[in-house]
C-alpha positions as CSV (number, residue, x, y, z in Angstrom):
1,M,-25.5,12.8,-6.9
2,T,-23.4,16.0,-5.5
3,L,-20.1,16.9,-6.8
4,R,-18.4,16.4,-3.5
5,S,-20.2,12.1,-3.2
6,F,-18.9,11.7,-6.6
7,L,-15.7,12.1,-5.7
8,I,-15.6,10.7,-2.2
9,L,-17.3,7.5,-4.0
10,L,-14.2,7.5,-6.4
11,A,-11.8,7.8,-4.0
12,A,-13.4,5.4,-1.6
13,G,-14.0,3.3,-4.6
14,G,-10.2,3.1,-5.9
15,S,-9.0,1.9,-2.6
16,A,-11.7,-0.8,-2.8
17,A,-10.5,-1.6,-6.1
18,L,-6.5,-1.6,-5.3
19,L,-7.7,-3.9,-2.2
20,L,-9.6,-6.2,-4.5
21,G,-6.5,-6.5,-6.7
22,A,-4.1,-7.0,-4.2
23,F,-6.7,-9.4,-3.1
24,G,-6.6,-11.0,-6.4
25,F,-2.7,-11.4,-6.9
26,Q,-2.8,-13.0,-3.8
27,Y,-5.3,-15.6,-4.1
28,I,-5.7,-16.0,-8.2
29,G,-2.9,-15.3,-8.7
30,D,-0.9,-17.0,-5.9
31,M,1.0,-14.4,-5.2
32,P,1.5,-14.0,-1.2
33,P,2.5,-10.5,0.2
34,C,4.8,-9.7,2.4
35,K,4.7,-7.8,5.8
36,M,5.4,-4.7,3.8
37,C,2.4,-5.6,1.1
38,Y,0.2,-5.9,4.1
39,W,0.9,-2.7,6.0
40,Q,0.0,-1.3,2.8
41,R,-4.0,-2.7,2.9
42,Y,-4.9,-1.4,6.2
43,P,-4.5,2.9,5.1
44,H,-6.9,1.4,2.2
45,G,-9.7,-0.4,4.3
46,A,-9.8,2.7,6.4
47,A,-10.1,5.0,3.7
48,V,-13.3,2.7,2.4
49,A,-14.6,3.3,5.8
50,I,-13.8,7.0,6.0
51,G,-15.6,7.4,2.3
52,A,-18.9,5.4,3.7
53,L,-18.8,7.8,6.7
54,A,-18.3,10.5,4.7
55,L,-21.1,9.9,2.3
56,I,-23.7,10.3,5.5
57,L,-21.7,12.7,7.4
58,S,-21.1,16.4,5.8
59,G,-18.3,18.4,6.3
60,A,-14.4,18.2,5.2
61,A,-12.8,16.6,8.3
62,L,-13.5,12.8,7.2
63,P,-12.0,14.0,3.4
64,Y,-9.6,15.0,4.7
65,L,-8.6,11.9,6.8
66,G,-9.3,9.9,3.5
67,A,-6.4,12.0,2.0
68,L,-3.9,11.1,5.5
69,A,-5.1,7.6,4.9
70,A,-4.5,7.5,0.7
71,L,-0.9,9.5,2.1
72,A,0.2,6.9,4.4
73,T,-0.6,3.7,1.9
74,S,1.6,5.9,-0.4
75,A,4.4,6.8,1.4
76,I,4.4,3.1,2.5
77,G,4.6,2.2,-1.5
78,G,7.0,3.9,-2.0
79,F,9.2,2.8,0.7
80,H,8.5,-0.7,-0.4
81,A,9.6,0.2,-3.9
82,G,12.7,1.6,-2.6
83,V,13.7,-1.9,-0.7
84,E,12.2,-4.0,-3.5
85,Q,15.1,-1.7,-5.8
86,G,17.8,-1.7,-3.4
87,W,17.7,2.4,-3.0
88,W,17.7,1.4,1.0
89,E,17.4,-1.1,3.6
90,G,13.9,-2.5,4.8
91,P,12.8,-4.0,7.7
92,S,14.8,-6.8,9.3
93,T,11.9,-9.2,9.8
94,C,11.0,-9.3,5.9
95,T,14.6,-9.2,4.2
96,S,17.7,-11.3,4.1
97,G,20.6,-10.0,5.7
98,P,24.5,-10.2,4.0
99,V,25.8,-13.6,3.6
100,S,29.5,-12.7,3.6
101,G,31.8,-14.2,6.2
102,L,29.5,-15.9,8.2
103,T,29.8,-19.8,8.9
104,P,28.0,-22.7,7.7
105,E,26.0,-22.8,10.7
106,Q,25.2,-18.6,10.7
107,L,24.1,-19.1,7.4
108,M,21.4,-22.0,7.8
109,E,20.4,-20.4,11.4
110,Q,19.8,-17.3,8.4
111,I,18.3,-19.3,6.2
112,M,16.0,-20.9,8.8
113,A,15.0,-17.8,10.2
114,A,14.1,-16.2,6.9
115,P,10.6,-14.6,6.3
116,L,8.3,-17.1,3.5
117,V,8.1,-13.9,1.7
118,R,10.7,-11.1,1.0
119,C,10.1,-7.6,1.1
120,D,12.8,-6.9,-1.2
121,E,11.8,-9.1,-3.8
122,I,9.7,-7.7,-6.8
123,P,7.0,-10.5,-8.0
124,W,5.6,-8.8,-10.2
125,E,5.7,-5.3,-12.5
126,M,4.4,-3.3,-15.2
127,F,6.2,-0.7,-17.1
128,G,9.2,-1.0,-14.3
129,L,6.8,-0.3,-11.8
130,S,6.1,-3.2,-8.9
131,M,3.2,-3.5,-7.7
132,A,4.2,-1.4,-4.3
133,G,5.3,1.3,-6.7
134,W,1.7,1.2,-8.7
135,N,-0.2,1.5,-5.0
136,A,2.1,4.8,-3.7
137,V,1.6,6.2,-7.7
138,I,-2.4,5.6,-7.6
139,S,-2.4,6.2,-4.0
140,F,-1.0,9.7,-4.6
141,G,-3.6,10.2,-7.1
142,L,-6.5,9.1,-4.6
143,A,-5.4,11.6,-2.2
144,L,-5.6,14.4,-4.7
145,I,-9.5,13.1,-5.0
146,W,-9.9,13.5,-1.0
147,I,-8.7,16.7,-0.9
148,A,-10.9,18.2,-3.7
149,A,-13.9,16.4,-2.3
150,A,-12.8,18.1,1.2
151,R,-12.3,21.4,-0.7
152,H,-16.3,21.0,-2.1
153,S,-17.4,20.6,1.1
154,R,-17.4,23.8,2.0
């Protein structure tokens, strides 16, 4: 096995492991994902598929695409972690709005229109980082591994 192949397996396997972890939290831990959690999963799926192709085809293009997928999910995870911490507002479709100054009818309307799982709440954290925060950090590391694989493609 070449170093390139090993790095690709490591990077794509890391995305697969993060996906399996997310599914574990969802189905075993009974923590349904929010909208932004789903957004973070798509690039991981793409990275796994890119990894399978990159093991078959030579060149640096596919590992660089894998790095792009890992950076995309890292960026989404970082944005999501910021929403959870209240550093900035998230999409109005998965967070709650302010309730001050609302009539009882408007408040009831807002409650009824609220998403089942909000993006601005932290359902789990370890060492001060939420799942979104961990995804951002680990995925950034996976991007570096993808870039190393691309550099070993020459």
